[in-house]
C-alpha positions in Angstrom: 7.4 7.3 -32.3 3.9 8.1 -31.2 2.3 5.6 -28.8 -1.4 4.8 -28.3 -0.8 5.1 -24.5 2.0 6.6 -22.5 2.0 5.4 -18.8 3.9 7.4 -16.2 5.1 5.5 -13.2 5.6 1.7 -12.9 4.0 0.9 -9.6 1.4 -1.9 -9.6 -1.3 0.3 -11.1 0.9 1.3 -14.0 2.1 -2.2 -14.6 -1.4 -3.6 -14.7 -2.5 -0.9 -17.1 0.5 -1.4 -19.3 0.1 -5.2 -19.4 -3.6 -5.2 -20.2 -3.5 -2.4 -22.8 -0.5 -3.9 -24.5 -2.1 -7.3 -24.7 -5.2 -5.7 -26.2 -3.1 -4.5 -29.1 -2.3 -1.0 -28.1 1.2 0.4 -28.5 2.3 1.2 -25.0 5.3 2.8 -23.3 5.8 3.0 -19.6 8.1 5.7 -18.1 9.9 5.2 -14.8 12.3 7.6 -13.1 14.1 4.9 -11.1 16.6 2.3 -12.4 14.0 -0.5 -12.5 10.2 -0.8 -12.6 8.0 -1.8 -9.8 7.5 1.2 -7.5 6.8 0.1 -4.0 6.3 -3.5 -5.1 9.9 -4.1 -6.0 12.6 -5.3 -3.6 16.0 -4.0 -2.9 19.2 -6.1 -2.3 21.6 -5.9 0.5 24.4 -8.4 0.0 22.9 -11.8 -0.9 19.4 -10.9 0.4 16.4 -9.2 -1.0 14.1 -7.0 1.1 10.6 -5.9 0.3 9.4 -2.3 0.5 5.6 -2.2 0.4 4.4 -5.8 0.0 4.1 -8.1 3.0 0.9 -10.1 2.5 -2.3 -10.0 0.4 -5.9 -11.1 1.0 -8.6 -12.8 -1.0 -6.7 -15.0 -3.5 -8.7 -18.2 -3.1 -11.3 -19.1 -5.8 -14.5 -17.0 -5.5 -12.7 -14.3 -3.4 -12.0 -10.6 -4.3 -8.6 -10.9 -6.0 -8.7 -14.4 -7.5 -10.2 -13.6 -10.9 -8.1 -10.4 -11.3 -4.9 -12.2 -10.4 -5.8 -15.1 -12.7 -6.4 -12.7 -15.6 -3.0 -11.0 -14.8 -1.2 -14.3 -14.6 -0.2 -13.7 -11.0 -1.8 -16.9 -9.5 1.1 -18.9 -11.1 3.4 -17.3 -8.6 4.4 -19.2 -5.4 1.8 -18.1 -2.9 1.7 -19.5 0.7 -1.5 -19.4 2.6 -1.2 -18.0 6.2 -2.5 -19.9 9.3 -6.2 -20.3 9.2 -6.5 -20.3 13.0 -4.7 -16.9 13.2 -3.4 -15.2 10.0 -2.8 -12.2 12.2 -2.0 -12.3 16.0 -2.8 -9.1 17.8 -1.1 -8.3 21.1 -2.3 -5.4 23.2 -0.9 -4.9 26.6 0.5 -8.4 26.8 -2.7 -10.2 25.8 -2.8 -11.9 22.4 -5.9 -12.4 20.2 -5.9 -14.4 17.0 -7.7 -13.3 13.9 -9.0 -16.4 12.2 -9.7 -17.1 8.6 -13.3 -17.2 7.4 -16.1 -14.8 8.4 -17.9 -17.3 10.7 -14.7 -18.5 12.3 -13.4 -15.0 12.7 -16.5 -14.0 14.7 -16.5 -17.3 16.6 -12.9 -17.0 17.7 -13.1 -13.4 18.9 -16.5 -14.3 20.5 -14.6 -16.7 22.8 -12.6 -13.8 24.2 -15.6 -11.4 24.2 -18.7 -13.5 24.8 -20.8 -10.5 25.6 -20.1 -9.2 22.0 -21.1 -12.3 20.0 -24.2 -10.8 18.5 -22.3 -7.6 17.5 -19.5 -9.6 16.0 -22.1 -11.5 13.9 -23.4 -8.2 12.6 -19.9 -7.0 11.9 -18.9 -10.0 9.8 -22.2 -9.6 7.9 -20.9 -6.2 6.8 -17.5 -7.8 5.9 -19.2 -10.6 4.0 -21.6 -8.3 2.0 -19.6 -5.1 1.6 -22.1 -2.3 0.7 -21.4 0.0 -2.3 -19.1 2.9 -1.8 -22.0 5.3 -2.1 -23.7 3.8 1.0 -20.8 3.9 3.4 -18.1 6.3 2.2 -19.7 9.0 4.3 -20.0 6.9 7.4 -17.2 7.2 9.9 -15.5 3.9 10.7 -14.7 4.7 14.3 -18.2 5.9 15.0 -19.6 2.7 13.5 -17.4 0.5 15.7 -18.2 2.4 18.9 -21.9 2.3 18.1 -21.8 -1.5 17.5 -19.4 -2.7 20.2 -19.4 -1.9 23.9 -16.0 -3.2 24.7 -13.2 -0.8 23.8 -10.6 -3.6 23.8 -12.5 -5.5 21.1 -12.6 -2.3 19.0 -8.8 -2.1 19.3 -8.4 -5.8 18.4 -10.6 -5.4 15.3 -8.6 -2.3 14.2 -5.1 -3.4 15.1 -4.3 -5.1 11.7 -5.5 -2.0 9.9 -2.0 -0.7 10.0 -2.4 -1.6 6.3 -4.2 1.7 6.0 -4.0 4.9 8.1 -6.4 4.8 11.1 -7.7 8.3 11.6 -10.5 8.4 14.2 -12.1 11.6 13.0 -12.3 10.9 9.3 -11.6 7.3 8.1 -14.6 6.1 6.0 -16.2 2.8 7.0 -15.8 1.9 3.3 -12.0 2.1 3.5 -11.9 0.2 6.9 -14.2 -2.6 5.9 -12.4 -3.2 2.5 -9.0 -3.2 4.2 -10.1 -6.1 6.5 -12.7 -8.2 4.5 -10.4 -9.9 1.9 -7.8 -10.8 4.5 -10.4 -12.5 6.7 -11.4 -14.6 3.6 -7.8 -15.8 3.2 -4.3 -14.3 3.6 -1.2 -15.1 1.6 2.5 -14.4 1.4 4.8 -14.8 -1.6 7.5 -17.3 -1.3 10.0 -14.9 -2.5 10.1 -11.1 -3.0 7.7 -8.6 -4.5 9.9 -8.6 -7.5 8.2 -11.8 -8.5 5.0 -9.8 -9.2 7.0 -7.1 -11.0 9.0 -9.5 -13.2 5.8 -11.4 -14.2 4.0 -8.2 -15.3 7.1 -6.8 -17.0 7.6 -10.0 -18.9 4.0 -10.0 -20.1 4.3 -6.3 -21.1 7.4 -6.9 -23.2 6.0 -10.1 -24.7 3.0 -8.0 -25.9 5.3 -5.4 -27.5 5.2 -2.8 -24.8 8.2 -0.6 -24.1 9.6 0.2 -20.6 11.9 3.1 -20.2 13.7 3.4 -16.9 15.8 6.3 -15.7 13.3 8.5 -17.5 11.8 11.2 -15.3 8.9 13.2 -16.5 9.4 17.0 -16.2 6.5 18.4 -18.0 3.3 17.4 -19.9 2.9 19.3 -23.2 -0.6 20.3 -24.3 -2.2 21.4 -27.5 -5.8 22.4 -27.9 -6.6 21.2 -24.4 -5.1 17.7 -24.9 -1.8 16.3 -23.8 0.4 15.5 -26.8 3.7 14.6 -25.1 5.6 13.8 -21.9 8.8 15.8 -21.8 11.4 13.9 -19.8 14.9 14.2 -18.4 17.7 14.1 -21.0 15.5 16.0 -23.5 13.5 12.9 -24.3 10.0 13.3 -25.6 7.3 10.7 -25.7 4.2 11.5 -27.8 1.0 9.7 -27.3 -2.8 9.7 -27.9 -3.7 8.9 -24.3 -1.8 9.3 -21.0 -2.1 7.4 -17.7 -0.3 8.6 -14.5 0.5 6.2 -11.7 2.1 9.0 -9.8 0.6 11.0 -7.0 -2.1 13.4 -8.3 -0.4 16.5 -6.8 2.7 15.7 -8.8 0.8 14.7 -11.9 -1.1 18.0 -12.2 2.1 19.9 -11.3 3.5 18.8 -14.6 0.8 20.8 -16.4 2.1 24.3 -16.5 -0.1 25.8 -19.3 -2.2 28.5 -17.7 -5.9 28.2 -18.2 -5.9 24.4 -18.9 -7.0 23.5 -15.4 -9.4 25.7 -13.4 -8.0 27.4 -10.4 -10.6 25.7 -8.2 -9.5 22.3 -9.3 -5.8 23.1 -8.8 -6.6 24.3 -5.3 -8.6 21.2 -4.5 -5.8 18.9 -5.5 -3.2 21.0 -3.8 -5.2 20.9 -0.5 -5.4 17.1 -0.4 -4.0 15.7 2.8 -1.8 12.7 2.7 -1.5 9.6 4.9 1.4 9.0 7.2 4.6 7.5 6.1 6.1 4.3 7.5 9.3 3.6 9.4 10.7 0.1 8.6 13.3 -2.0 10.3 14.5 -4.9 8.1 16.3 -7.5 10.2 18.6 -10.3 9.1 18.7 -13.0 11.8 21.4 -15.4 12.7 20.8 -18.8 11.0 18.8 -21.3 12.9 17.7 -19.1 15.9 14.0 -18.4 15.2 11.4 -20.9 13.8 9.4 -19.4 11.0 5.9 -18.2 12.0 3.2 -18.3 9.3 1.3 -15.3 10.5 1.8 -11.6 11.1 2.1 -10.1 14.6 0.7 -6.8 15.6 2.0 -5.5 18.9 0.7 -2.4 20.9 1.8 -1.2 24.2 -1.6 0.1 25.2 -5.2 -0.3 23.9 -5.0 2.9 21.9 -4.7 1.5 18.4 -6.4 4.5 16.8 -4.1 7.0 18.4 -0.9 5.2 19.3 1.1 7.3 16.8 0.4 10.3 19.0 2.2 8.8 22.0 5.3 10.4 23.2 8.1 8.4 24.8 8.6 5.6 22.4 7.1 3.5 19.5 3.6 2.5 20.6 2.8 -0.1 17.9 4.6 -2.3 15.4 3.8 -4.9 12.8 6.1 -7.9 12.6 6.2 -9.8 9.3 8.4 -12.8 8.6 9.8 -13.8 5.2 9.0 -17.3 4.1 12.2 -19.4 4.2 13.4 -20.2 0.7 16.3 -22.5 1.7 14.1 -25.4 2.9 14.9 -24.9 6.6 12.2 -24.3 9.2 13.9 -21.1 10.4 13.2 -17.5 9.4 16.2 -15.4 8.2 14.4 -12.1 7.5 11.9 -10.1 9.5 10.4 -6.7 8.9 9.1 -4.3 11.6 6.9 -1.5 10.5 5.3 1.4 12.3 3.5 4.6 11.1 5.4 7.8 11.5 4.0 11.4 11.3 5.9 13.7 8.9 6.7 16.2 11.6 9.3 13.8 13.1 11.3 14.0 9.8 10.5 17.5 8.6 13.8 18.8 9.9 15.6 16.9 7.1 13.0 17.5 4.4 15.5 19.5 2.2 18.1 16.8 2.3 18.9 13.9 0.1 19.9 10.3 0.8 23.3 10.0 2.4 23.4 13.8 3.2 21.2 14.0 6.3 23.9 13.9 9.0 24.4 12.1 12.3 21.3 13.3 14.1 19.1 11.7 11.4 21.1 8.5 11.8 20.7 8.6 15.5 17.0 9.1 15.3 16.6 6.1 13.0 18.8 3.9 15.3 16.8 5.0 18.4 13.5 4.2 16.7 14.8 0.9 15.4 15.8 -0.1 19.0 12.3 0.8 20.2 10.7 -1.3 17.5 12.8 -4.3 18.4 12.1 -3.9 22.1 8.4 -3.8 21.4 8.6 -6.8 19.1 10.4 -8.7 21.9 7.0 -8.8 23.7 6.1 -11.6 21.2 9.6 -12.7 20.2 11.6 -12.8 23.4 15.4 -12.3 22.9 14.9 -10.9 19.3 17.7 -8.3 19.8 20.2 -11.1 20.4 19.2 -12.9 17.3 19.9 -9.9 14.9 22.9 -10.2 12.6 22.2 -7.1 10.6 19.6 -4.4 10.3 18.5 -1.8 7.8 16.1 1.1 8.3 14.0 3.3 6.1 12.0 6.4 7.0 9.2 8.4 5.4 12.1 10.5 3.9 13.4 7.3 2.2 9.9 6.6 0.8 9.5 10.2 -0.4 12.8 10.3 -2.2 12.1 7.0 -3.9 8.4 7.4 -4.8 8.1 11.2 -4.8 5.0 10.7 -2.6 4.4 14.0 -0.7 5.6 13.8 2.9 6.6 10.2 2.4 3.0 9.1 2.4 2.7 5.3 2.4 -1.0 5.1 1.3 -1.4 8.2 -0.8 -4.3 10.6 -0.4 -6.1 10.6 2.9 -9.8 9.6 2.6 -12.3 11.7 4.5 -15.8 10.5 5.3 -16.9 14.1 5.7 -15.7 15.1 2.2 -15.8 11.9 0.0 -16.3 13.8 -3.2 -13.1 15.7 -2.6 -10.9 12.9 -1.4 -12.1 9.9 -3.5 -10.7 10.6 -7.0 -11.9 9.3 -10.4 -9.5 7.8 -13.0 -10.9 10.5 -15.4 -9.5 14.1 -15.1 -10.5 17.4 -16.6 -8.2 16.8 -19.5 -10.0 14.3 -21.7 -6.9 12.1 -22.6 -5.3 12.1 -19.1 -6.2 9.3 -16.7 -5.1 8.5 -13.2 -4.5 5.2 -11.4 -2.9 4.0 -8.1 -3.8 4.0 -4.4 -4.6 7.7 -4.1 -7.9 7.3 -6.1 -10.3 5.0 -4.2 -8.8 2.2 -2.1 -5.3 1.6 -0.7 -3.4 -1.6 -0.8 -2.8 -4.3 -3.4 -6.4 -5.1 -3.8 -7.4 -1.5 -4.0 -4.7 -0.6 -6.6 -5.6 -3.7 -8.7 -9.3 -2.9 -8.9 -8.5 0.8 -9.5 -6.2 -0.1 -12.4 -8.9 -2.2 -14.0 -11.3 0.8 -13.7 -8.7 3.0 -15.3 -8.4 0.5 -18.2 -12.2 0.6 -18.7 -12.1 4.4 -18.8 -9.2 4.4 -21.2 -10.9 1.9 -23.5 -14.1 4.0 -23.5 -12.1 7.0 -24.6 -10.3 5.0 -27.3 -13.8 4.1 -28.7 -14.7 7.8 -28.8 -11.5 8.6 -30.7 
């Protein structure tokens, strides 16, 4: 069978593209190398509990806010969302002092102004930027760190404003202001957790895809894209399976996507070198904790904890984990106590490179020892804001950038895809369109990271695909 659209990868971007195109009447198939769809949105099960991989909270779901209309269109507002605390959806602890990040632009500035009265005017200017985000063309070449240091005089305030940006990779020398501002703005408007796992999003989109006649093929790994007359005609997969199509969308990292095209001369050498030279963001080390019943009341916010006021460079510290995000799972059993907590911290690839040629379960005791040591350090740092946490733990599970790489095929276990560079925006901000007329890209490596970025990018990909369909 030949499909109108073949979608490779079933992360959020691929799922949105598949849903919308199938519901518009296109014949769609989605190919996924894993046993189930969802990419980094899906959850994994240990015993009776589900654990999330990439989803912990989302911003801007209220009416009139950035994600509301898109999620309404996608049928995702019907899911059980819980709004985080308005007086502090994030609580930032730096050197034992805690600062709440309050919901709403004015309240956000007013609350932080109480801690930093000399910076009130600067905070008002900052929230004007968040409220009226400039177009990408205006601030993608502006350095986020340079902007903050030119606006604020107090280094501690800069660290507080940046602390929750563990949702993206903070890179002092190159992070665009565009990326930084978008990563914060929607969360200030409103922040939400799912009551349940990320599989709720996956299952909702999958159900809609199937109801619209779309096909989803799991355990189907793409090995090569076959071309004819400069156009892709088929995805050749494991098990000698071949899927023919008129248009193709890849929700897989661009370096892998273009690696499937082996025909010489189809892509210019300059383009291949450009894609091959793209740098990738850090991976994430995660400690998923199962707590003993009834020992810790649920907290309806996220906690960001840093040893020192070095939020932009803490990952360079030696001698222990320097920063951690603490996220609680909403209790689903009706009790006021949290049972599951995730601890996350960015991890440079060089810490894991020794095991880069290994596979899951075959990495040896030194790898296990490193994970256990880092897990202990994450828990100790989290105890700054949850005293006695280590005594509350019943079980714990860890994942490293290697885990992420093996699961998603993201180079170096990158958690956020391609690293954006304000000094080279045309090279690092990618378009859904590619040099091959019927091949399109989607996902977080294109323009913006995170759930909002991927959602908006997927909708842009759909527009580009529909334009090409009209031409055909």
